[in-house]
matplotlib code that plots the C-alpha trace (Angstrom):
import matplotlib.pyplot as plt

x = [112.3, 110.0, 109.6, 108.7, 106.1, 104.7, 104.2, 102.5, 100.2, 99.3, 98.6, 96.4, 94.6, 94.0, 92.7, 90.3, 89.1, 88.8, 86.5, 84.4, 84.1, 83.2, 80.4, 79.1, 79.0, 77.1, 74.6, 74.0, 73.5, 71.0, 69.1, 68.9, 68.0, 65.1, 63.9, 63.8, 62.3, 59.6, 58.9, 58.9, 57.7, 59.8, 57.2, 57.2, 61.0, 61.3, 59.1, 60.1, 63.9, 64.2, 61.7, 63.6, 67.0, 65.7, 64.5, 67.7, 69.6, 67.4, 67.6, 71.5, 71.6, 69.3, 71.4, 74.6, 73.3, 71.9, 75.2, 77.1, 74.8, 75.3, 79.1, 79.3, 77.1, 79.4, 82.8, 81.6, 79.5, 81.6, 81.9, 78.3, 75.9, 72.4, 70.8, 73.2, 72.7, 68.9, 69.0, 71.3, 69.4, 66.2, 67.7, 68.7, 65.1, 63.8, 66.1, 64.6, 61.1, 62.1, 63.3, 60.1, 58.2, 60.4, 59.7, 56.0, 56.1, 58.1, 56.2, 53.1, 54.9, 56.4, 52.9, 51.3, 53.9, 54.0, 51.1, 51.2, 52.0, 55.2, 56.0, 55.7, 57.9, 60.6, 61.3, 62.2, 64.0, 66.5, 67.4, 67.5, 70.0, 72.3, 72.3, 73.0, 75.7, 77.4, 77.1, 78.7, 81.4, 82.1, 82.3, 84.8, 87.0, 88.8, 90.2, 93.9, 96.2, 97.7, 101.0, 104.1, 105.9, 108.9, 112.3]
y = [10.8, 9.2, 12.6, 14.2, 11.4, 11.9, 15.6, 15.0, 12.4, 14.8, 17.6, 15.4, 14.2, 17.7, 18.9, 16.1, 16.6, 20.3, 19.4, 17.1, 19.8, 22.2, 19.9, 19.4, 23.1, 23.8, 21.0, 22.4, 26.0, 24.6, 22.8, 26.0, 28.1, 25.8, 25.1, 28.9, 29.9, 27.2, 28.1, 24.3, 23.3, 20.8, 18.1, 19.1, 19.1, 15.7, 14.2, 16.3, 16.1, 12.2, 12.3, 15.3, 13.5, 10.4, 12.4, 14.3, 11.0, 9.4, 12.6, 12.6, 9.0, 9.7, 12.8, 10.7, 7.9, 10.4, 12.2, 8.9, 7.9, 11.4, 11.2, 7.8, 8.9, 11.9, 9.9, 7.1, 8.9, 8.2, 4.5, 3.8, 2.3, 4.2, 1.6, 2.0, 6.0, 5.4, 3.1, 5.5, 8.6, 6.8, 5.9, 9.6, 10.6, 7.9, 9.3, 12.7, 11.3, 9.3, 12.7, 14.3, 11.3, 11.4, 15.2, 14.6, 11.7, 13.4, 16.7, 14.7, 13.2, 16.7, 18.3, 15.7, 16.7, 20.5, 21.4, 22.2, 26.0, 25.2, 22.2, 24.7, 27.3, 24.5, 24.3, 28.0, 27.9, 25.3, 27.5, 30.6, 28.8, 27.9, 31.4, 32.9, 30.4, 31.2, 34.9, 34.5, 32.3, 34.8, 37.7, 35.9, 34.9, 31.6, 29.7, 30.3, 27.6, 25.1, 26.0, 24.4, 22.1, 23.8, 22.2]
z = [59.5, 62.2, 63.9, 60.7, 59.9, 63.3, 62.9, 59.4, 61.0, 63.8, 61.4, 59.4, 62.2, 63.7, 60.3, 60.1, 63.6, 62.8, 59.8, 61.9, 64.7, 61.9, 60.5, 64.0, 64.8, 61.7, 62.4, 65.8, 64.4, 61.8, 64.7, 66.8, 63.8, 62.7, 66.2, 66.9, 63.6, 63.7, 67.3, 68.1, 71.5, 73.5, 72.6, 69.0, 68.8, 70.4, 67.7, 64.7, 64.7, 64.4, 61.3, 59.9, 60.4, 58.9, 55.9, 55.5, 55.4, 52.8, 50.6, 51.0, 49.9, 47.0, 45.9, 46.2, 44.0, 41.4, 41.6, 40.9, 38.1, 36.5, 36.9, 35.4, 32.4, 32.0, 32.3, 30.1, 27.5, 24.6, 25.1, 26.3, 23.8, 23.1, 25.2, 28.1, 27.9, 27.9, 30.9, 32.8, 32.0, 33.1, 36.3, 37.0, 36.2, 38.4, 41.2, 40.8, 41.0, 44.1, 45.6, 45.0, 46.6, 49.7, 50.0, 49.6, 52.1, 54.7, 54.3, 55.4, 58.3, 59.6, 59.0, 61.2, 64.0, 63.5, 61.2, 57.4, 58.1, 59.8, 57.5, 54.4, 56.3, 56.8, 53.1, 53.0, 56.2, 55.0, 52.0, 54.2, 56.7, 53.9, 52.6, 55.9, 56.7, 53.2, 53.8, 57.5, 56.0, 53.1, 55.6, 57.9, 54.8, 54.3, 57.2, 57.6, 56.2, 58.4, 59.9, 58.5, 61.1, 62.7, 62.5]

ax = plt.figure().add_subplot(projection="3d")
ax.plot(x, y, z, "-o")
ax.set_aspect("equal")
plt.show()
């Protein structure tokens, strides 16, 4: 029993590591893609990436909060009062406004580093990277399932 438990633990740990490794690899590909496409100098890249990463983290937090509000609204819709629904819908809309304000704020910060032409190009590059990544993943097919432990 202990041996089987150990095998399951090792498999779970390796699957978690593989997922973390995959996320890191995707992040590295994104950095290389954006740096190349924007033709960032070393100086620009050193200033750009901390600001970009800060923006990305704030946007992720904002989307997570908005998603949670939407999920709460959807899950509890039948039991919420009119006033509660109004409050939650307004909170979702406020998060959307906050996201637009973050985009505007960080677009200026990024443009101050790399110029408006490249800052505007960045908006489409993020979408292009996601599209190309999905295409590549679809061409490769799904990852193979984990092997069953041998007895």
